[in-house]
N, CA, C and O of each residue as an XYZ file, in Angstrom:
328
protein
N    -114.109    -19.066     45.684
C    -115.229    -18.153     45.748
C    -115.929    -18.170     44.391
O    -115.585    -17.410     43.486
N    -116.915    -19.050     44.272
C    -117.678    -19.157     43.031
C    -118.944    -18.334     43.146
O    -119.679    -18.443     44.127
N    -119.194    -17.516     42.151
C    -120.379    -16.664     42.165
C    -121.572    -17.322     41.488
O    -122.686    -16.802     41.544
N    -121.342    -18.456     40.852
C    -122.404    -19.175     40.171
C    -122.480    -20.607     40.694
O    -121.539    -21.106     41.311
N    -123.593    -21.249     40.442
C    -123.809    -22.608     40.927
C    -123.085    -23.628     40.049
O    -122.634    -24.658     40.550
N    -122.968    -23.359     38.754
C    -122.387    -24.298     37.804
C    -120.991    -24.788     38.162
O    -120.769    -25.998     38.216
N    -120.036    -23.880     38.410
C    -118.689    -24.350     38.772
C    -118.673    -25.166     40.065
O    -117.899    -26.116     40.189
N    -119.509    -24.807     41.013
C    -119.565    -25.580     42.255
C    -120.088    -26.983     41.996
O    -119.605    -27.947     42.590
N    -121.069    -27.103     41.118
C    -121.602    -28.420     40.791
C    -120.567    -29.294     40.092
O    -120.519    -30.504     40.316
N    -119.749    -28.689     39.256
C    -118.700    -29.451     38.580
C    -117.741    -30.057     39.603
O    -117.353    -31.220     39.483
N    -117.362    -29.273     40.600
C    -116.454    -29.763     41.631
C    -117.136    -30.836     42.477
O    -116.514    -31.843     42.814
N    -118.391    -30.636     42.818
C    -119.101    -31.595     43.658
C    -119.363    -32.897     42.909
O    -119.312    -33.969     43.512
N    -119.641    -32.830     41.614
C    -119.915    -34.035     40.827
C    -118.658    -34.884     40.657
O    -118.763    -36.085     40.409
N    -117.487    -34.298     40.783
C    -116.244    -35.056     40.636
C    -116.113    -36.123     41.724
O    -115.489    -37.158     41.491
N    -116.681    -35.897     42.889
C    -116.537    -36.853     43.986
C    -117.316    -38.137     43.716
O    -116.713    -39.209     43.772
N    -118.631    -38.098     43.423
C    -119.306    -39.363     43.122
C    -118.797    -40.027     41.847
O    -118.820    -41.254     41.740
N    -118.335    -39.230     40.875
C    -117.784    -39.818     39.657
C    -116.521    -40.615     39.966
O    -116.311    -41.693     39.410
N    -115.687    -40.088     40.845
C    -114.477    -40.825     41.221
C    -114.820    -42.068     42.040
O    -114.132    -43.084     41.936
N    -115.871    -42.001     42.850
C    -116.310    -43.176     43.607
C    -116.798    -44.269     42.666
O    -116.443    -45.435     42.834
N    -117.599    -43.907     41.687
C    -118.114    -44.893     40.735
C    -116.970    -45.545     39.957
O    -116.945    -46.763     39.781
N    -116.042    -44.738     39.501
C    -114.894    -45.285     38.778
C    -114.054    -46.209     39.642
O    -113.563    -47.232     39.165
N    -113.888    -45.858     40.900
C    -113.100    -46.700     41.806
C    -113.799    -48.017     42.100
O    -113.156    -49.065     42.156
N    -115.108    -47.967     42.286
C    -115.857    -49.198     42.539
C    -115.847    -50.106     41.307
O    -115.762    -51.328     41.437
N    -115.933    -49.516     40.124
C    -115.839    -50.312     38.903
C    -114.458    -50.956     38.803
O    -114.345    -52.123     38.427
N    -113.416    -50.211     39.134
C    -112.057    -50.760     39.098
C    -111.905    -51.909     40.089
O    -111.266    -52.913     39.775
N    -112.483    -51.774     41.282
C    -112.436    -52.882     42.250
C    -113.173    -54.100     41.708
O    -112.705    -55.228     41.864
N    -114.310    -53.884     41.079
C    -115.083    -54.990     40.535
C    -114.336    -55.684     39.398
O    -114.289    -56.913     39.342
N    -113.755    -54.901     38.496
C    -113.025    -55.468     37.362
C    -111.828    -56.267     37.844
O    -111.513    -57.318     37.287
N    -111.165    -55.775     38.871
C    -109.989    -56.478     39.412
C    -110.366    -57.608     40.358
O    -109.492    -58.312     40.864
N    -111.680    -57.789     40.603
C    -112.204    -58.821     41.502
C    -111.591    -58.686     42.904
O    -111.142    -59.663     43.502
N    -111.587    -57.452     43.403
C    -111.056    -57.168     44.731
C    -112.202    -56.756     45.645
O    -113.217    -56.225     45.196
N    -112.020    -57.006     46.914
C    -113.027    -56.641     47.901
C    -112.716    -55.260     48.463
O    -111.577    -54.794     48.426
N    -113.752    -54.623     48.981
C    -113.559    -53.332     49.633
C    -112.906    -53.571     50.982
O    -113.497    -54.200     51.860
N    -111.702    -53.077     51.149
C    -110.948    -53.277     52.381
C    -110.699    -51.928     53.051
O    -111.078    -50.879     52.530
N    -110.067    -51.977     54.195
C    -109.747    -50.749     54.906
C    -108.769    -49.907     54.093
O    -108.909    -48.687     54.011
N    -107.797    -50.553     53.504
C    -106.826    -49.796     52.707
C    -107.485    -49.186     51.471
O    -107.126    -48.079     51.069
N    -108.437    -49.885     50.864
C    -109.157    -49.316     49.725
C    -110.008    -48.132     50.174
O    -110.108    -47.138     49.454
N    -110.618    -48.224     51.349
C    -111.425    -47.113     51.862
C    -110.552    -45.889     52.138
O    -110.967    -44.759     51.882
N    -109.356    -46.110     52.653
C    -108.424    -44.998     52.872
C    -108.027    -44.392     51.524
O    -107.906    -43.174     51.398
N    -107.827    -45.239     50.531
C    -107.518    -44.749     49.189
C    -108.666    -43.928     48.614
O    -108.443    -42.919     47.944
N    -109.914    -44.374     48.884
C    -111.076    -43.608     48.432
C    -111.082    -42.222     49.060
O    -111.352    -41.233     48.379
N    -110.793    -42.146     50.329
C    -110.768    -40.861     51.024
C    -109.727    -39.933     50.398
O    -109.984    -38.749     50.183
N    -108.571    -40.478     50.116
C    -107.523    -39.684     49.467
C    -107.953    -39.266     48.063
O    -107.709    -38.134     47.646
N    -108.592    -40.179     47.340
C    -109.054    -39.879     45.989
C    -110.089    -38.768     45.980
O    -110.077    -37.927     45.082
N    -110.985    -38.746     46.961
C    -111.998    -37.690     47.032
C    -111.341    -36.330     47.215
O    -111.767    -35.348     46.607
N    -110.319    -36.266     48.036
C    -109.605    -35.005     48.245
C    -108.902    -34.540     46.989
O    -108.947    -33.360     46.642
N    -108.252    -35.468     46.310
C    -107.535    -35.117     45.082
C    -108.519    -34.702     43.990
O    -108.266    -33.742     43.263
N    -109.639    -35.417     43.869
C    -110.628    -35.100     42.830
C    -111.237    -33.720     43.059
O    -111.404    -32.951     42.112
N    -111.564    -33.406     44.294
C    -112.160    -32.095     44.558
C    -111.134    -30.976     44.373
O    -111.466    -29.913     43.848
N    -109.897    -31.207     44.798
C    -108.863    -30.192     44.628
C    -108.564    -29.969     43.143
O    -108.367    -28.833     42.712
N    -108.532    -31.042     42.371
C    -108.288    -30.916     40.933
C    -109.427    -30.143     40.271
O    -109.188    -29.338     39.372
N    -110.647    -30.379     40.704
C    -111.781    -29.644     40.161
C    -111.691    -28.160     40.447
O    -111.988    -27.339     39.578
N    -111.287    -27.809     41.652
C    -111.157    -26.398     42.022
C    -110.055    -25.730     41.198
O    -110.228    -24.612     40.714
N    -108.925    -26.418     41.042
C    -107.821    -25.852     40.255
C    -108.232    -25.693     38.795
O    -107.918    -24.686     38.161
N    -108.937    -26.693     38.267
C    -109.363    -26.634     36.868
C    -110.335    -25.483     36.629
O    -110.186    -24.740     35.659
N    -111.317    -25.329     37.493
C    -112.297    -24.255     37.335
C    -111.620    -22.889     37.484
O    -111.921    -21.962     36.732
N    -110.718    -22.765     38.440
C    -110.014    -21.486     38.632
C    -109.196    -21.125     37.397
O    -109.224    -19.984     36.937
N    -108.466    -22.108     36.863
C    -107.659    -21.836     35.675
C    -108.549    -21.524     34.486
O    -108.238    -20.626     33.705
N    -109.654    -22.250     34.332
C    -110.566    -22.019     33.218
C    -111.141    -20.611     33.264
O    -111.184    -19.929     32.240
N    -111.580    -20.168     34.431
C    -112.134    -18.817     34.548
C    -111.077    -17.761     34.251
O    -111.360    -16.765     33.587
N    -109.863    -17.979     34.743
C    -108.782    -17.024     34.490
C    -108.460    -16.964     33.001
O    -108.327    -15.874     32.444
N    -108.333    -18.108     32.353
C    -108.001    -18.141     30.926
C    -109.115    -17.527     30.091
O    -108.852    -16.791     29.141
N    -110.360    -17.832     30.447
C    -111.508    -17.329     29.689
C    -111.583    -15.802     29.741
O    -111.915    -15.158     28.745
N    -111.273    -15.226     30.906
C    -111.316    -13.771     31.037
C    -110.168    -13.103     30.294
O    -110.344    -12.033     29.712
N    -109.000    -13.725     30.309
C    -107.827    -13.114     29.677
C    -107.853    -13.240     28.151
O    -107.507    -12.287     27.452
N    -108.248    -14.375     27.637
C    -108.136    -14.633     26.205
C    -109.371    -14.234     25.405
O    -109.287    -14.057     24.190
N    -110.493    -14.094     26.055
C    -111.747    -13.706     25.393
C    -112.133    -14.680     24.268
O    -112.712    -14.282     23.257
N    -111.804    -15.943     24.462
C    -112.199    -16.966     23.490
C    -113.568    -17.502     23.881
O    -114.116    -17.134     24.920
N    -114.108    -18.365     23.049
C    -115.370    -19.000     23.366
C    -115.212    -19.964     24.532
O    -114.102    -20.378     24.867
N    -116.311    -20.306     25.131
C    -116.276    -21.192     26.290
C    -115.722    -22.567     25.936
O    -114.906    -23.112     26.680
N    -116.150    -23.133     24.820
C    -115.694    -24.467     24.427
C    -114.188    -24.467     24.181
O    -113.490    -25.373     24.637
N    -113.681    -23.474     23.474
C    -112.234    -23.390     23.229
C    -111.468    -23.209     24.535
O    -110.384    -23.768     24.701
N    -112.018    -22.441     25.452
C    -111.364    -22.255     26.750
C    -111.345    -23.550     27.545
O    -110.346    -23.859     28.194
N    -112.425    -24.307     27.507
C    -112.476    -25.590     28.218
C    -111.458    -26.558     27.641
O    -110.743    -27.229     28.385
N    -111.391    -26.633     26.322
C    -110.434    -27.547     25.678
C    -109.005    -27.156     26.020
O    -108.180    -28.016     26.328
N    -108.712    -25.861     25.966
C    -107.354    -25.406     26.280
C    -107.008    -25.678     27.743
O    -105.925    -26.184     28.037
N    -107.907    -25.351     28.653
C    -107.635    -25.557     30.078
C    -107.470    -27.025     30.398
O    -106.585    -27.403     31.167
N    -108.321    -27.862     29.809
C    -108.234    -29.301     30.099
C    -106.949    -29.891     29.531
O    -106.308    -30.711     30.188
N    -106.561    -29.491     28.326
C    -105.337    -30.030     27.743
C    -104.091    -29.554     28.492
O    -103.122    -30.301     28.636
N    -104.123    -28.326     28.959
C    -102.954    -27.808     29.672
C    -102.868    -28.373     31.088
O    -101.772    -28.688     31.552
N    -103.980    -28.507     31.774
C    -103.999    -29.015     33.144
C    -103.877    -30.529     33.215
O    -103.519    -31.072     34.260
N    -104.172    -31.227     32.101
C    -104.114    -32.680     32.117
C    -102.685    -33.129     32.193
O    -102.415    -34.330     32.218
């Protein structure tokens, strides 16, 4: 339940970013897009969106509890969740 557009955009942007990274990895490895790779993409999209939701939820919780600056909260949340 996001009350602002920004956190939702972060989660939504994770999906095309993961697609671009996966296509680059296929190109670098000189592999073709196959059925198994497409199934892997589908799984990757689910994991990327779920990770984005968990990251944003933890970031908002930490930011409210610690009353630190936004940048410090982002760094802490990313380092802890990574």
